[in-house]
Residue frames as a rotation matrix with the C-alpha (Angstrom) as fourth column:
MET 1
0.665 0.124 -0.736 117.29
-0.114 0.991 0.064 129.17
0.738 0.041 0.674 96.62
ASP 2
0.752 -0.372 0.544 118.98
-0.616 -0.103 0.781 127.77
-0.235 -0.923 -0.306 99.64
HIS 3
0.125 -0.842 -0.525 121.51
-0.883 0.147 -0.447 125.65
0.453 0.519 -0.725 97.67
ARG 4
-0.040 -0.089 0.995 120.64
-0.735 0.677 0.031 122.44
-0.677 -0.730 -0.093 99.51
GLU 5
-0.923 -0.324 -0.208 121.04
-0.383 0.718 0.581 118.97
-0.039 0.616 -0.787 97.94
ILE 6
0.125 0.990 0.061 118.01
-0.858 0.139 -0.494 117.51
-0.498 0.010 0.867 96.33
THR 7
-0.769 -0.290 0.570 117.66
0.042 0.867 0.497 113.98
-0.638 0.406 -0.654 95.00
LEU 8
-0.703 0.479 -0.526 115.79
-0.699 -0.331 0.634 113.88
0.130 0.813 0.567 91.68
LYS 9
-0.144 0.753 0.642 112.35
-0.562 0.472 -0.679 112.25
-0.815 -0.459 0.355 92.06
ARG 10
0.674 0.383 0.632 112.33
0.245 0.691 -0.680 111.01
-0.697 0.613 0.372 88.40
ASP 11
-0.368 -0.762 0.534 114.33
0.834 -0.017 0.551 111.03
-0.410 0.648 0.642 85.20
CYS 12
0.698 0.586 -0.412 114.11
0.300 -0.761 -0.575 114.46
-0.650 0.277 -0.707 83.45
LYS 13
0.473 -0.469 0.746 115.51
0.773 -0.186 -0.607 116.22
0.424 0.863 0.275 80.42
ALA 14
0.587 -0.326 -0.741 118.13
0.293 -0.767 0.570 118.81
-0.755 -0.552 -0.355 80.89
ILE 15
0.849 -0.420 0.321 120.54
0.178 -0.346 -0.921 120.96
0.498 0.839 -0.219 78.94
LEU 16
0.363 -0.815 -0.452 124.14
0.913 0.215 0.347 120.75
-0.186 -0.538 0.822 79.86
ILE 17
0.995 -0.070 0.074 125.89
-0.065 -0.995 -0.071 124.13
0.079 0.066 -0.995 80.56
PRO 18
-0.089 0.198 -0.976 127.83
-0.405 -0.903 -0.147 125.60
-0.910 0.382 0.160 78.80
SER 19
-0.855 -0.406 0.323 127.84
0.097 0.487 0.868 123.06
-0.510 0.773 -0.377 75.93
GLY 20
-0.317 0.857 -0.406 124.00
-0.898 -0.409 -0.161 123.28
-0.304 0.313 0.900 75.25
GLU 21
-0.741 0.044 -0.670 123.76
-0.328 0.847 0.419 119.55
0.586 0.530 -0.613 74.74
GLU 22
0.301 0.932 0.203 120.65
-0.810 0.137 0.570 117.71
0.504 -0.336 0.796 75.66
ALA 23
-0.770 -0.537 -0.345 120.85
-0.251 0.752 -0.610 115.09
0.587 -0.383 -0.714 78.41
THR 24
0.449 0.867 -0.215 118.74
-0.132 0.302 0.944 113.01
0.884 -0.396 0.250 80.81
LEU 25
-0.610 -0.485 0.627 119.35
-0.720 0.009 -0.694 113.33
0.331 -0.874 -0.355 84.49
THR 26
-0.374 0.403 -0.835 118.39
0.051 0.908 0.416 110.22
0.926 0.113 -0.360 86.17
ALA 27
0.661 0.705 0.257 116.06
-0.291 -0.075 0.954 109.56
0.692 -0.705 0.155 89.12
GLY 28
0.861 -0.312 -0.402 117.95
0.509 0.524 0.683 109.39
-0.002 -0.793 0.610 92.41
SER 29
-0.063 -0.965 0.256 120.79
0.849 -0.187 -0.495 111.59
0.525 0.186 0.830 91.29
PRO 30
0.187 0.063 -0.980 121.74
0.798 -0.592 0.114 114.39
-0.573 -0.804 -0.161 93.76
VAL 31
-0.113 -0.232 0.966 121.65
0.696 -0.713 -0.090 117.95
0.710 0.662 0.242 92.40
ILE 32
-0.341 0.031 -0.940 121.88
0.737 -0.612 -0.287 121.39
-0.584 -0.790 0.186 93.98
ILE 33
0.540 0.552 0.635 119.72
0.820 -0.516 -0.248 124.22
0.191 0.655 -0.732 92.55
THR 34
-0.436 -0.831 -0.346 121.97
0.851 -0.506 0.142 127.17
-0.293 -0.233 0.927 92.00
GLN 35
-0.918 0.209 -0.337 119.61
-0.280 -0.943 0.178 129.46
-0.281 0.258 0.924 90.17
SER 36
-0.416 0.867 0.276 115.82
0.849 0.479 -0.225 129.57
-0.328 0.141 -0.934 89.71
LEU 37
-0.372 0.193 -0.908 114.82
-0.145 -0.978 -0.148 132.35
-0.917 0.076 0.392 87.34
GLY 38
-0.432 0.225 -0.873 112.59
-0.853 -0.416 0.315 132.78
-0.292 0.881 0.371 84.39
GLY 39
0.607 0.794 0.033 110.92
-0.772 0.600 -0.210 129.54
-0.186 0.102 0.977 84.74
THR 40
0.570 -0.460 -0.681 114.12
-0.105 0.781 -0.615 127.37
0.815 0.422 0.397 84.61
TYR 41
0.905 -0.328 0.272 116.38
-0.239 0.139 0.961 125.81
-0.353 -0.934 0.047 87.17
THR 42
0.239 -0.907 -0.347 120.16
-0.586 0.150 -0.796 125.71
0.775 0.393 -0.495 86.99
VAL 43
0.962 0.093 0.257 121.39
-0.260 0.599 0.757 122.64
-0.083 -0.795 0.601 88.93
ALA 44
-0.106 -0.989 -0.103 124.88
-0.979 0.122 -0.161 121.56
0.172 0.083 -0.982 89.85
THR 45
0.926 0.310 -0.216 125.15
-0.302 0.951 0.072 117.84
0.228 -0.002 0.974 89.24
GLN 46
0.646 -0.716 0.264 128.15
0.173 0.475 0.863 115.52
-0.743 -0.512 0.431 90.00
THR 47
0.008 -0.652 0.758 129.46
0.935 0.275 0.226 116.24
-0.355 0.707 0.611 86.50
GLY 48
-0.915 -0.336 0.224 128.72
0.394 -0.864 0.314 119.92
0.088 0.376 0.923 86.07
LEU 49
-0.634 0.703 -0.323 125.87
-0.362 -0.639 -0.679 122.42
-0.684 -0.313 0.659 85.53
ALA 50
-0.805 0.477 0.353 122.66
0.582 0.517 0.628 121.64
0.117 0.711 -0.694 83.87
ARG 51
-0.812 0.584 -0.015 119.49
-0.573 -0.801 -0.175 123.56
-0.114 -0.134 0.984 83.13
ILE 52
-0.761 0.644 0.070 116.09
0.613 0.751 -0.243 122.05
-0.209 -0.142 -0.967 83.94
ALA 53
-0.702 0.562 0.438 112.85
-0.078 -0.672 0.737 123.53
0.708 0.483 0.516 82.32
GLU 54
-0.615 0.542 0.573 109.89
-0.774 -0.274 -0.571 124.46
-0.153 -0.795 0.588 84.51
ALA 55
0.312 0.771 -0.556 107.91
-0.801 0.527 0.282 121.60
0.510 0.358 0.782 82.91
ASP 56
0.238 -0.300 -0.924 110.16
0.181 0.948 -0.262 119.24
0.954 -0.105 0.280 84.78
ALA 57
-0.215 -0.278 0.936 110.13
-0.704 -0.620 -0.345 120.99
0.677 -0.734 -0.062 88.13
ASP 58
0.720 0.615 0.321 108.28
-0.674 0.508 0.537 118.20
0.167 -0.603 0.780 89.74
ALA 59
0.575 -0.656 -0.489 111.57
0.311 0.728 -0.611 116.11
0.757 0.199 0.622 89.26
LEU 60
-0.519 -0.791 0.324 113.07
0.040 -0.401 -0.915 118.50
0.854 -0.462 0.239 91.70
GLY 61
-0.453 0.440 -0.776 110.17
0.880 0.359 -0.311 118.17
0.141 -0.823 -0.550 94.08
ILE 62
-0.905 0.024 -0.426 108.94
0.042 -0.988 -0.147 121.64
-0.424 -0.151 0.893 93.17
GLU 63
0.025 0.937 0.348 105.25
0.930 0.106 -0.351 122.38
-0.366 0.333 -0.869 92.67
ILE 64
-0.862 -0.234 0.450 104.61
0.432 -0.803 0.410 125.23
0.266 0.548 0.793 90.23
ASP 65
-0.199 0.768 -0.608 102.35
0.591 -0.401 -0.700 127.90
-0.782 -0.499 -0.374 91.45
LYS 66
0.014 0.268 0.963 100.54
0.987 -0.157 0.029 129.16
0.159 0.951 -0.267 88.30
LYS 67
0.932 0.303 -0.201 100.38
0.341 -0.919 0.197 132.69
-0.125 -0.253 -0.959 89.99
GLU 68
0.267 -0.903 -0.338 104.24
0.022 -0.345 0.938 132.90
-0.963 -0.258 -0.072 89.51
GLU 69
0.220 -0.191 0.957 104.05
0.939 0.306 -0.155 132.77
-0.263 0.933 0.247 85.77
ALA 70
-0.846 -0.520 0.118 105.40
0.524 -0.771 0.362 135.62
-0.097 0.368 0.925 83.66
PRO 71
-0.333 0.747 -0.576 103.04
-0.010 -0.613 -0.790 138.52
-0.943 -0.257 0.212 83.75
LYS 72
-0.003 0.501 0.865 100.50
0.983 0.162 -0.091 138.48
-0.186 0.850 -0.493 80.79
THR 73
-0.803 -0.205 -0.560 100.55
0.078 -0.967 0.242 141.62
-0.591 0.151 0.793 78.78
GLY 74
0.214 0.976 0.032 97.63
0.367 -0.050 -0.929 143.26
-0.905 0.210 -0.369 76.89
VAL 75
-0.312 -0.211 0.926 97.20
0.945 -0.167 0.280 144.45
0.096 0.963 0.251 73.41
ALA 76
-0.787 -0.070 -0.613 97.12
0.247 -0.946 -0.209 148.20
-0.565 -0.316 0.762 73.04
ALA 77
0.138 0.941 -0.308 94.19
-0.121 -0.293 -0.948 150.15
-0.983 0.168 0.073 71.67
GLY 78
0.415 0.105 -0.904 93.51
-0.882 -0.196 -0.428 149.23
-0.222 0.975 0.011 68.09
GLY 79
0.987 -0.015 0.159 94.93
0.035 0.992 -0.120 145.77
-0.156 0.124 0.980 68.52
GLU 80
0.483 -0.875 0.016 98.55
-0.428 -0.253 -0.868 147.05
0.764 0.412 -0.497 68.30
VAL 81
0.642 -0.390 -0.660 101.20
0.700 0.648 0.299 145.26
0.311 -0.654 0.689 70.13
LYS 82
0.938 -0.286 0.196 103.22
-0.340 -0.872 0.352 147.46
0.070 -0.396 -0.915 72.48
GLU 83
0.290 -0.921 -0.260 106.95
-0.209 0.204 -0.956 147.33
0.934 0.332 -0.133 72.23
ASP 84
-0.303 -0.396 0.867 107.25
-0.888 -0.213 -0.408 147.70
0.347 -0.893 -0.287 75.99
ASP 85
0.671 0.584 0.456 105.23
-0.702 0.698 0.139 144.49
-0.237 -0.414 0.879 76.37
VAL 86
0.845 -0.418 -0.332 107.79
0.091 0.726 -0.682 142.64
0.526 0.546 0.651 74.29
TRP 87
-0.181 -0.901 0.396 110.67
-0.439 -0.286 -0.852 144.12
0.880 -0.327 -0.344 76.24
ALA 88
0.103 0.304 0.947 108.82
-0.995 0.037 0.096 143.04
-0.006 -0.952 0.307 79.48
GLN 89
0.957 0.282 0.070 108.70
-0.279 0.959 -0.050 139.45
-0.081 0.028 0.996 78.34
LEU 90
0.481 -0.861 -0.167 112.39
0.064 0.224 -0.972 139.48
0.874 0.457 0.163 77.34
LYS 91
-0.211 -0.513 0.832 113.17
-0.834 -0.350 -0.427 140.50
0.511 -0.784 -0.354 80.97
ASN 92
0.622 0.419 0.661 111.98
-0.702 0.672 0.236 136.94
-0.345 -0.611 0.712 81.88
VAL 93
0.872 -0.430 -0.234 114.81
0.155 0.696 -0.701 135.31
0.465 0.575 0.674 79.94
TYR 94
0.691 -0.643 0.331 118.00
-0.632 -0.315 0.708 134.58
-0.351 -0.698 -0.624 81.86
ASP 95
-0.014 -0.831 -0.556 121.45
-0.627 0.440 -0.643 133.27
0.779 0.340 -0.527 81.18
PRO 96
0.761 0.351 -0.546 121.56
0.114 0.756 0.645 130.03
0.639 -0.553 0.535 83.24
GLU 97
0.063 -0.820 -0.569 124.84
0.911 0.280 -0.302 131.05
0.407 -0.500 0.765 84.83
ILE 98
-0.885 -0.397 0.242 124.14
0.303 -0.888 -0.346 134.69
0.353 -0.233 0.906 85.53
PRO 99
-0.363 0.836 -0.412 121.28
0.885 0.172 -0.432 135.91
-0.290 -0.522 -0.802 87.79
VAL 100
-0.446 0.154 -0.881 120.48
-0.155 -0.983 -0.094 138.80
-0.881 0.095 0.463 85.50
ASN 101
0.551 0.708 0.442 117.94
0.316 0.313 -0.896 138.92
-0.772 0.633 -0.051 82.60
ILE 102
-0.097 -0.589 0.802 119.16
0.960 0.159 0.232 139.28
-0.264 0.792 0.550 78.99
VAL 103
0.653 0.368 0.662 117.73
0.522 -0.852 -0.042 142.79
0.549 0.373 -0.748 78.74
ASP 104
0.961 -0.247 0.124 119.67
-0.264 -0.690 0.674 144.09
-0.081 -0.681 -0.728 81.73
LEU 105
0.345 -0.892 0.293 122.72
0.434 0.429 0.792 142.19
-0.832 -0.146 0.535 80.72
GLY 106
0.092 -0.282 -0.955 122.72
-0.619 -0.767 0.167 144.20
-0.780 0.576 -0.245 77.53
LEU 107
-0.597 -0.331 0.731 122.45
0.174 0.836 0.521 141.14
-0.783 0.438 -0.442 75.35
VAL 108
0.243 0.815 0.526 119.52
0.831 0.105 -0.547 142.48
-0.501 0.569 -0.652 73.30
TYR 109
-0.733 -0.660 -0.164 120.79
0.451 -0.653 0.608 144.72
-0.509 0.372 0.776 70.56
ASP 110
-0.845 0.456 -0.280 117.71
-0.530 -0.640 0.557 145.38
0.075 0.619 0.782 68.42
LEU 111
-0.545 0.811 0.213 113.97
0.543 0.535 -0.647 144.70
-0.638 -0.237 -0.732 68.60
ILE 112
-0.876 0.272 -0.398 111.82
-0.471 -0.659 0.586 145.57
-0.103 0.701 0.705 65.60
LEU 113
-0.236 0.888 0.395 108.02
0.138 0.433 -0.891 145.21
-0.962 -0.156 -0.224 65.37
GLY 114
-0.920 0.046 -0.390 106.43
-0.389 -0.255 0.885 144.65
-0.059 0.966 0.253 61.90
LYS 115
0.057 0.989 0.133 103.28
-0.709 0.134 -0.692 143.53
-0.703 -0.055 0.710 60.33
SER 116
-0.709 -0.162 0.687 102.63
0.219 0.875 0.432 140.23
-0.670 0.457 -0.585 58.60
GLU 117
-0.928 0.372 -0.031 100.37
-0.108 -0.188 0.976 139.97
0.358 0.909 0.214 55.46
SER 118
-0.236 0.873 -0.428 97.57
0.700 0.458 0.548 138.79
0.674 -0.170 -0.719 57.61
GLY 119
0.372 0.345 0.862 97.88
-0.202 -0.876 0.437 141.94
0.906 -0.336 -0.257 59.92
GLY 120
0.878 -0.044 -0.477 99.52
0.443 0.454 0.773 140.19
0.183 -0.890 0.418 62.84
THR 121
0.755 -0.647 0.104 102.50
-0.650 -0.718 0.251 141.57
-0.088 -0.257 -0.962 64.53
THR 122
0.669 -0.660 -0.341 105.98
0.451 0.726 -0.520 140.18
0.591 0.194 0.783 63.76
VAL 123
0.843 -0.522 0.132 108.97
-0.439 -0.525 0.730 140.68
-0.312 -0.673 -0.671 66.11
ASN 124
0.620 -0.778 -0.102 112.60
0.390 0.419 -0.820 140.40
0.681 0.468 0.563 65.02
VAL 125
0.918 -0.376 0.128 115.26
-0.273 -0.363 0.891 140.52
-0.289 -0.852 -0.436 67.76
LYS 126
0.390 -0.883 -0.262 119.00
0.052 0.305 -0.951 140.56
0.919 0.358 0.165 67.47
MET 127
0.900 -0.110 0.421 120.85
-0.430 -0.076 0.899 139.51
-0.067 -0.991 -0.116 70.46
THR 128
0.046 -0.923 -0.382 124.24
-0.500 0.310 -0.809 138.27
0.865 0.228 -0.447 71.52
LEU 129
0.831 0.114 -0.544 125.82
0.372 0.613 0.697 136.32
0.412 -0.782 0.467 74.34
THR 130
0.816 -0.573 0.074 128.46
-0.429 -0.516 0.741 137.16
-0.387 -0.637 -0.667 77.00
ALA 131
-0.222 -0.963 0.152 130.73
-0.490 0.245 0.837 134.70
-0.843 0.111 -0.526 75.15
PRO 132
0.036 0.321 -0.946 130.72
-0.998 -0.029 -0.048 133.73
-0.043 0.947 0.320 71.59
GLY 133
-0.684 -0.345 -0.643 131.55
-0.440 0.898 -0.014 130.02
0.582 0.274 -0.766 72.20
CYS 134
-0.624 0.512 0.590 128.68
-0.568 0.221 -0.793 129.49
-0.537 -0.830 0.153 74.64
GLY 135
-0.945 0.295 -0.141 126.67
0.131 0.737 0.663 126.45
0.299 0.608 -0.735 73.54
MET 136
-0.493 0.796 -0.352 123.61
0.662 0.082 -0.745 127.80
-0.564 -0.600 -0.567 75.43
GLY 137
-0.865 0.049 -0.499 123.01
-0.260 -0.895 0.363 130.47
-0.429 0.444 0.787 72.76
PRO 138
-0.708 0.657 -0.258 120.30
-0.138 0.229 0.964 128.54
0.692 0.718 -0.071 70.75
THR 139
-0.338 0.625 -0.704 118.54
0.874 0.486 0.012 127.63
0.350 -0.611 -0.710 74.07
ILE 140
-0.566 0.074 -0.821 118.60
0.430 -0.823 -0.371 131.30
-0.703 -0.563 0.434 75.33
ALA 141
-0.915 0.202 -0.350 117.41
-0.398 -0.592 0.701 132.46
-0.066 0.780 0.622 71.90
ALA 142
-0.561 0.761 -0.325 114.53
0.276 0.542 0.793 129.93
0.780 0.356 -0.515 71.90
ASP 143
-0.359 0.401 -0.843 113.61
0.913 -0.037 -0.406 130.99
-0.194 -0.915 -0.353 75.40
ALA 144
-0.781 -0.035 -0.624 113.41
0.046 -0.999 -0.002 134.55
-0.623 -0.031 0.781 74.14
ARG 145
-0.825 0.516 -0.229 111.29
-0.326 -0.103 0.940 133.65
0.462 0.850 0.253 71.10
SER 146
-0.456 0.684 -0.569 108.93
0.726 0.656 0.207 131.61
0.515 -0.319 -0.796 73.35
ARG 147
-0.468 0.189 -0.863 108.46
0.716 -0.492 -0.495 134.54
-0.519 -0.850 0.095 75.61
ILE 148
-0.899 0.065 -0.434 107.83
-0.293 -0.826 0.482 136.96
-0.327 0.560 0.761 72.78
LEU 149
-0.766 0.574 -0.290 105.17
-0.023 0.427 0.904 134.68
0.643 0.699 -0.314 71.36
THR 150
-0.417 0.656 -0.629 103.15
0.908 0.279 -0.312 134.93
-0.029 -0.702 -0.712 74.70
VAL 151
-0.791 0.165 -0.589 102.45
-0.023 -0.970 -0.241 138.65
-0.611 -0.177 0.771 73.96
PRO 152
0.124 0.893 0.433 98.90
0.555 0.300 -0.776 138.91
-0.823 0.337 -0.458 72.58
GLY 153
0.858 0.272 -0.436 98.89
-0.179 -0.638 -0.749 139.92
-0.482 0.721 -0.498 69.00
VAL 154
-0.127 -0.932 -0.340 102.28
-0.843 -0.079 0.531 138.68
-0.522 0.354 -0.776 68.18
GLU 155
0.817 0.529 -0.229 102.00
-0.560 0.635 -0.532 136.22
-0.136 0.563 0.815 65.29
SER 156
0.733 -0.668 -0.128 105.68
0.540 0.686 -0.488 135.42
0.414 0.288 0.864 64.78
ALA 157
0.819 -0.570 0.068 108.98
-0.472 -0.600 0.646 135.99
-0.327 -0.561 -0.761 66.35
GLU 158
0.717 -0.693 -0.073 112.52
0.358 0.456 -0.815 135.59
0.598 0.558 0.575 65.17
VAL 159
0.837 -0.546 0.018 115.58
-0.291 -0.418 0.860 135.83
-0.463 -0.726 -0.509 67.46
GLU 160
0.758 -0.646 -0.091 118.91
0.167 0.327 -0.930 135.98
0.630 0.690 0.355 65.66
LEU 161
0.610 -0.710 -0.352 122.39
0.499 -0.001 0.867 135.60
-0.615 -0.705 0.354 67.48
VAL 162
0.811 -0.455 0.369 124.81
0.121 -0.486 -0.866 138.21
0.573 0.746 -0.339 66.33
TRP 163
0.446 -0.746 -0.494 128.40
0.882 0.273 0.383 138.93
-0.151 -0.607 0.780 67.43
SER 164
-0.717 -0.623 0.314 128.92
0.641 -0.766 -0.056 142.52
0.275 0.161 0.948 66.41
PRO 165
0.123 -0.881 0.456 129.43
-0.696 -0.404 -0.593 144.58
0.707 -0.245 -0.663 68.37
PRO 166
-0.313 -0.285 -0.906 131.06
0.324 0.864 -0.384 142.25
0.893 -0.414 -0.178 70.75
TRP 167
0.770 0.635 -0.065 129.37
0.247 -0.203 0.948 142.25
0.588 -0.746 -0.313 74.27
ASN 168
-0.503 -0.854 -0.134 131.19
0.297 -0.026 -0.954 143.73
0.812 -0.520 0.267 77.15
GLN 169
-0.419 0.332 -0.845 130.41
0.908 0.131 -0.399 144.56
-0.022 -0.934 -0.356 80.82
GLY 170
-0.930 -0.065 -0.363 129.82
0.099 -0.992 -0.077 148.11
-0.355 -0.108 0.929 79.97
MET 171
-0.635 0.765 -0.113 126.54
-0.282 -0.093 0.955 147.17
0.720 0.638 0.274 78.21
ILE 172
-0.478 0.493 -0.727 125.01
0.808 0.571 -0.144 145.97
0.344 -0.656 -0.672 81.57
SER 173
0.261 0.691 0.674 122.19
0.187 -0.721 0.667 148.17
0.947 -0.048 -0.318 82.79
GLU 174
-0.395 -0.308 0.866 122.35
-0.722 -0.479 -0.500 149.99
0.568 -0.822 -0.033 86.18
ALA 175
0.549 0.727 0.414 119.80
-0.835 0.450 0.316 147.40
0.044 -0.519 0.854 87.49
GLY 176
0.854 -0.280 -0.439 121.98
0.055 0.887 -0.459 144.59
0.518 0.368 0.772 86.26
ARG 177
-0.242 -0.947 0.210 125.23
-0.068 -0.199 -0.978 146.08
0.968 -0.251 -0.017 87.69
MET 178
-0.049 0.215 0.975 123.49
-0.978 -0.208 -0.003 146.41
0.202 -0.954 0.221 91.17
LYS 179
0.840 0.538 0.073 122.34
-0.539 0.811 0.227 142.80
0.063 -0.230 0.971 90.98
LEU 180
0.678 -0.669 -0.305 125.87
0.418 0.692 -0.589 141.58
0.605 0.271 0.749 90.14
GLY 181
0.739 -0.385 -0.553 127.47
0.447 -0.334 0.830 144.00
-0.504 -0.860 -0.075 92.78
LEU 182
-0.066 -0.792 0.606 129.38
0.986 -0.146 -0.084 145.96
0.155 0.592 0.791 90.14
VAL 183
0.235 0.118 0.965 128.40
0.099 -0.990 0.097 149.39
0.967 0.073 -0.245 91.53
């Protein structure tokens, strides 16, 4: 993004960062897009940062090219969900203040595939945040759950926020460290 000022074209829902509170940004308000990753937009407003969902991109004057959607994954032979496909979807989830996905940030601690009574795949994820007091936790967890549910064959997904072990920068992958300039 070029960090230029944009005037909102219409009212739109947003989530305030870092509190996680829902808000409405009003038409005519100036914003600056600071991050555009994973189908969401982090904007600087006159009162702080906010996150706008892809569904409201038109309020920013952005047309969504359907070719830019997260890659669709397939079902393995025998109808089995591949764990790699779930990880691939989680790599499309971003902290709205950090331009690195939650997998490369080291926020995902556990991913377990199971079977439901009907034979569909269940996915249980344990993840953390970079800071325990971050109000964006439920929003990021909901994003992760939504992405997991796009994997064909996944019937249900649960994402649990955990705080042990505490996250630290040593958990960031090599790719994440490079993106953040830590190497």
